[in-house]
N, C-alpha and C positions, 0 to 999 in steps of 0.2 A: 815314843821310846823305841818302837821297832821299825821306825822309818828306815833305819840303816839297812834293814833286810831288803827293802824294796829299792832303795836308791844307793848307788855306790859312787855317786858323783863326789868330787873333791873340790872344796872351796879354797881358793887362794885369795889373798887380799887384793891382788890385781889379777883377776882371772884371765886366762888365755881366751875365754869366751868374749871378753870385752875388746881386747886389743889385737888378737891374732888375725892375720890376713888369711883369706881363703887359699887353699893349696892349688894355685892356678899354674901348674907346670905346663909349659908350652906357651905361656903368655908372659914371658919374662921382660921383654922389651917391645917398644913400638916407636914409630917415627914421630918427630916433633909435629909434623903437619897433621898426622892422624890424631895424635894426642890433643892438639889444640882444637881440632874440629869435632871430635867425638868424645873427648874426655874419658870418663870411666868406661864408656861403651867401646873403647878401643879393644878392650879385653872381654868386657861383660855384655857384649851385644846379645840381645835376646832376653835379658833379665826383665822381669815384670815391672811395668811402670806404675808408680804410685799415682793416685788421682791428684788433681791439681790442688785440692784443698789440704793435702798433706805435704805441700812443698812451700818453703819459705818464699814470701812475695818477691824478694829480690832475686830469687833463682828460678822463678817461673819462666818457662820458654827456653831454658838452658839445659836441654836434655843432654845427659851425660855428665853435667856438672852439678845438677840439682841434688845429686846423691850426697854432696858434702854438707848440705844443711843439717843432716843427721849424722852421717858417718865421719865427717871431716876428711882428712887426707888431701892429696894434691892431684886433681883430675888432669892436669896438663903435664905431669911427669912422664918420662919415657921409659923408666924402669920400675919394676914392681916394688922394690925396696923404697924408692922415693915416693911413688904414688900412694903407698900404704903407710908412710911415716906419720905417726900421730893419729892414725885412723882407728875408729871404733868398729870392730866387726859386729858387735851388738850394741848399738847406741842406747838401747833401753835398759842396759844393766844398771842396777841401783847405784853403783859407784860413780857413774858419770851422768846420771839421768838429769841432773840440774843443768847440764850443758846441752842436752839434746831434747828429749821429750818435754823437759821443763821449760823450754823456750816458749812453748805455746800452752802447755797443760798444767801450769802451776799458778797460784794466785787466784783470788776470788774473781778477778776480772778477766780470767783466761778464757780460752776457747770453750764454748759450751758443747757438751755432747749429751743429747737427750735431756737438756735442761740443767745439767750438772757441770760444775767447774772444779778447779784446784785438785785435779785427779792425782798429780804427782805428790803433792803435799799430803794427801790422804793416804796414798799407798805407803809412803815412807814410814808412817806410824801405825799401819794396819797390822792386825794379827797375821795376815798372810805373808807379810814381809819379815816380821820379827819373831814369830813363834813364842810369844811370852807364856802362853798357857802350857805348852809342852814342856818348856823349861821349868816353869813353876811347879808343875806336877811331879817332875823327876826330882827336883831338889827338895820338895816337901817330903815325898814318899821315902827318899833315901837319906833322910835325917840331916840334911844340911840346914834346914830352917823349919820353924813351926808356922811360918806365914804361907798360907795356901795361895795368896795372891802376890807373892814376891815378884818384883818388877824388873826382870832382866830381858835383854834383847840380843839378837845376833849382831847388831850393829856395833862396831868397835868404838863409835863415838857416842852412842846413846841417842835417844830421841825424846822430844817433848811435844805435847800438844799445846794449844792456845790457853788452856786452863791451868797450865803449869804442871800437869801430870807428866811423869817421865818414866822411861824404861832405861835402866842403867846397863852399861857393858858388863859382861860376865867377869867374875874374878879370875885370877890366873889358875892354870890347871892344878898346881900343887896345893890349892886351898883345901880341897876335899875330893874324895874319890868320885863323888857324883858330878862335881864340876869337871873333873878330868874326863869322865865318861862323856859328858855333853860335848866338850871341846875337841875330843879326839875320836869320837865314834859316832855320836848321834846327830850332830848338827850338819846334815848333808842335804837338807831340803829347804823349802821356802824360797822366796824370790831372790835372796842373795846368791843362790847357787843354781847351776844348770842341772838338768836331770841326767841320768845315766845314758850314755850314747849307745843304746841298743833298742831293738823293736819294742814298742808299746810302753817304753819308759822315758825316752828322750823328750826333753822340752828345753827351751832356752831359759835364761835367767831374766829377771826384770819383767817389764811389761810384755815382752815377746813371749814369755812363758804361757800366756793366755791368748794374746792378740795376734800371734803368728803361729797357728796350729801346725803340728807336725804330722807326717805320714806315719802309718802304723809300723812301717819298716825303718823309720827314722832317716829316710833319704830325701834329698832335694829332688823334686820332680818338675821343676820349672824349666825356663828356657836359657838360663845362664850356662854357657858351655864350660866354664871354669870349675863349677861345682856339681854339675849334672850327675845324679846318681850317688853322690857321696853322703856319708853318714854325718849327722850332727848339724843339720840345717832345718829350717822350717820347710814345709811341703813346697811352698812357692814363696816368692818375695812379695808378700802382700799382708797388709794389716786389716783385721776385721773385728767387728763387735759381735759377729754371729759365731759364737764359740760353741762347738759341740761337746757333749758330755765326754766323748772319747778323749778330749784334751784335758778336761778336769780330772779324770781318773788317773792320768799319768802321775799326779801327785797323791791323790786321795785313795790310792790303794793302801797306803800306810796309815799311820795314826789310828783312827777308829774304823778303818777298813770300809769307809763309805763307798769307795769306787767299786770294789769287788761285790759289795752287798747290793748296791743299787742296780748294777747291770746283771747280777746273777751269773757272772762269767766263770766262776769256779764250778767244776762238775758237780751236779746234784743240787746246786743252789737255785733258789727261786728269785727271779728279778722283781724289783719294785713295780707296782702296778702303774705308776706314772711313767716309768721307763718303757713298759710294755705298750703303753698308749702313744709312745713316740715323743714324750716330753724330755727336754734337756734341762740340765742344772740351772741354766740362766733363765729358764721359763718361770721358775719359782723364786730363785734367790735374787735379791736386789743388788744394784751396783754398790750401795753404801754398806751392805753386808760384806761383799767380796773385796772391794777395794778400800774399805774403810770409810768412816763418816766424819773424820777429822778429830775424833776423840780416841784416846788410848783405852783399849779394852784388854784385860789380861786373858780372860777365858772366852772361848768361842760363843758360848751362850749369851755373853754380854753384848756381843756384836750382832748376833742374829736377830732380825726383826720379824721374820715370817713366823706365823703360827698356823696350825691347821685351820683355825677359824677365820684367818685372813681370807681364805678362798672358799671354805666350805661352810662357814658360819656355825651356829649352834642350833639345836632344835627350836629355840625360841627367838633367834635373831638371824638376819641375813649376813652374808659375808661382809667384812669390813672393807675389803679391797685396800687395805693399808697395813703397813708394818706396825709393831707395837709402839713405835715412836712417831707414828703419823705419816711415815713416808708412803706416798701413793704407789700402788702396784700398777705400772703404766700399761701393761699388756692385758688387763682385764676390763671388760666393758659389760654393762647390763643391756641386754637386748630383749625387750618385753619382760617376760618373767624368768628369763634365762640369763646366766652369767657365762660369758664366753672368754676363754683365755686364748690369745693369739701367740703362737710360738715366736720368740725373738730370733730363733735360729732359722726356721724354714717357713714361717708364716702360716702354718697349719692351725686351724681353729679347733678348740676342744671345749665341749660343753661341760661345765663344772657341776657335779651333783652337789646340791646344798641340803643341809639337814632340815632346815625349816620347810623346804618343799616336800621332803620325804615324810615329815611329820604331818603336814597338811593332807597328803595323799594316803596317810595311814600305811606307809611302806617302811617304817623304821624297824630295823631288827630289835629284838627284845633288849639286847645288851645296851643299845644306844638310847632306848626309851627309859632307862632307869636313871633318874636324876642324880643319884649318888655317884654313878659312873662318870657322868659328864662333869660333876663338881670335883671329884677327887682323883680322877685318872687323866693322864695325857691320852689323847686319842690313839697314839701309837703304842700305848701299853697293851692294847688288844690287837691293833691292826698290824703291828710289826711282829710277826710270828717268830721269826728266827733272826740270828745275828752271827757274824763271824767274830769269834773270840780268838785272840792271839795269845796262846798260853806261854808267855814268858821268854825272856832273853837270859842266856847264861853267857856272860862276858868273861874273857880272860885278858888280864893286863900283865905283860911280861916286861919287867924293868931291865932285863939283860939286852933288850932291843930298843931302838929309838922309835918314837911315835910322833906323828905330825899333828900340830894344832890346826884344825880345819878352818879356823877363823883367820889365823895369821900366817900359816905356812911354816912356822918355826917348829923345830924338832927338839925333843927332850926325852929322857929315859922313860920308857913305858909305851909299848906297842899294844894296841887293842885289837882283839878279834872276837868273833863269835865262837865260843867254845862248843856250843851245841845249838843246832837250829831249833827254833820254836815249833810248836805244834799248832796249826790253825784248825779250829773246830767250828763246824756249822751246827749250832745248837739252839735250843729254845732260849728266848730272852729271859734274864733274871730281873726281878722287879725290886725296886727300892723307892725311896722318897727323894725327889729332886729338889733343886733350890727354890722351886715355886710351891713346894709343899704338896706336890702331886705324885701319884704313883707312876713310875716310868721305868723303862728298861735301863739296866746298868751293864756296861761293858767292862771287861777286864782291861785295865790300863797298863801301868808299869807293874811287872812282876819279875823283878830283876834279881838274879843270883850272880855273885862275883867270885872269880878265882884270881888271886893276885900272886905273882911270882916276883920276889925281890931281886936286887941287883946281883946277888950271889947265886941266883937260880933256885932259891928255896921257896917252896909254896907256903906262903904265910896266911893265906885265906883260901878255903876250898868250898865252893858252892855256898858262899856266905850271902846272907841277906841282911840288910839293915833292919833295925827294929824301932818302932815308935810305941812307947808305953807298953812294951812287952809283946807287941804284935808284929810279926814279920811284914816287911813292907811290900805286900802285894796289894795292888790298888784297884778299886772299882770306881767308876764315874758314870754319871748319867749321860746318855747319848741317844740321839735319834738314829736308829740303825739303818734307816732308808731301805727297809724291806717291807714296805706297806703292801698289804693285801686287802682286797675288797670283799671277796666271798670266802676266802680261805683263812679268815681271821680266827682268833682263839675261840674255843668253846668254853663253857663255864668251868668244866672240870679241869681244863688245861691249866688254869690258875688256882682254883679253889681247892684242888686236891693234889697239888704238886709241890712237894717240899723243895724241889730244885728251883722252880719258878719263884717261890717265896724267899729264895736266897739262903736256904738252910743246907745247901751243899749237894754234891752229886753222890751217886752210889759208891764211888771210890775216888780217891784223890788223883788228879790228872798227873801224867808223866810226860817227860821229854821223849822224843822218838827213840832215844838211846835206852829208855827204860828207867832212867833216874827219876825218882818221884819228887814232886814239890814238897817243900818243908811243911806246908799246911795246904788244905783244900782251897784253891783259888776261886771255887764256886760258892764257898760257904761265907756269905757276907755277915751272918749273924747267927746266934744260937736261938733256941726256942723262945727265949724271953726278949729277944731283940737286941741283945748285947753284941756290939760289933766284933767281928772276927778278922776283918780286913781293914785296910787303911782307905779312907775316903779323901781324895785330894782336892775335891771341890767344896767350897764353903756351903754350909747349910744343906748338905746332902748326907744320906745315910741309908742303912738297911731299913726294911719294914720293922715297925715296932712290934713288941709282943702283943699289944692290943689289936693292931691291924691283923696280925697273923691269926689271932683267936677269932676275930670277926670273919675272916676269910674261911676259916675251917668250919664255922657254923654253917655258912652257905654251902660249903663242900658236902656236909652231911646230907643236906636236903636236895642237892643237885642230882644225886643218884636216882631219885624218884621223880623230881619235879622239874627237870631240865627243860621240858617242853611247855612248861606253864607260860602263860602270857605275862606281859610286863606288869599288869595290875597285881599279880601274885607277888612279884619280887619287890615292887614298890612298897608293899605292906609286909615285907619279909619279917621284920622284928615282931610284929603282932602274931604272925603265923608261928614263928619259932617259939615265942613265949607260950602260946597256947599248947604247942606240941610237948614242950618240957613239963607243963603243969598237968597235962592230960595224956600221959604216956599210953595208958591202956586204950583210950578212945582213939588216939592217933594210930596205934598199932592195928586196931580193928579196921582202919581204912586201907591198910596195905593190900 
């Protein structure tokens, strides 16, 4: 929902990113002889050469003309306009990908990369291309639908997988205010669009968004003189599968703020321990998670295969070295009694600490030695200490002005803008029950307020929020914050004696930077009995129940005196608590 804060890129049906030619002033014309002998290199001499395995067989050895295998165009033309006619500046854009990357990378019998095929087919129906989860969350929370898994896509044609599951094109803007919000304000990211052309945010659309990394200042730094130093290009003209985290975070600063959380780049924030150790996103996440596995998934958690236990195991079992659907993790190997992860980015080796080894050596922290914690909590419920919460968008739509549909480029009455900037807060994680039935951190998702001005300039809605069953549509959803700490994880009191962490709300309701207060407390997921006070946009997710809160508080009473007790005490906690309740005088005498 707040991705539009981070990305100001605009989507057109036929984007200039696909077809526009480089601004090669000074290289307008060339001679026939030079064009025939050097082709594209008549102007682009010095551009990085692709390896032979990335050139169509019929064009191998034809340096200067091999560019057309992907870019098309006319390499023997003598004028820029003719040379670039029909050319794709970005051949990997999803609008043309079937004619370019798809020549080799689609179909089950296509080129294998690390043993995998049909990359293009998978990407086109992947969450990264279609953003179905973000769309579904917004439309559910803002009362367009009661279906938490409604199946819409950014694609104007819709997409289907081989099982017949489909993602449908979004309805027109005038269907509902939340649809208009999506089409005119929010849908500015994912692979159908390019990033904002400014430092730390620019990236291309399509496959190049990942596989052609950009420089931090968004300038081309290769050898092509026509675009040297210019904004809006990859760092060099080269495709790679060694993708650094710095490229991933160009998109993932938005959404659930994984980018800023993982790297700890905001002042005062703590980076994730994996990042501190030098690991990159691709070192953990599998190709089938990122590029799709050939099946339509609405929510990210449906697509993600990796679990903490995939690499770290449990106290009673070694790492699985597999995703939850059995996909092998290719860069982990067992060497003796150690598990070694080799970075896909830089080849560095990392020894993985495993829980069964810690248990065997009697080195497990007390919290990890309690079976109920392992059974009922996600590992990151304790290890992810903080998270970045984005407290709300206040949108204004003005129907005295024209607004552009970001998917089609068409204009209609209703220009959207951010009326007030949101407040980003670095706070303790709030706990709830996720779709696996485990206690996990919950981030603030959509917390949208609307102001609407009609065609006569009259304000017909002011700081309005949709309601579902009487609850203003502020949304919480389970998420892995990517702020994992090893030694600085939560203490017992941090959860068991914290109303905030239990989801019972902050000391005061959050405000916009302007001072305007939210309609309800966006940190209060439930009341004392576990009755929901916010909207949950994910199926089978919700606040801690009254029973869970009561059990947590029982432990909280005892933590004050017994926090340093060994695991054996806490494993038999119910027995100790029952004795203390029945023998209050004897218990008090022990103080």
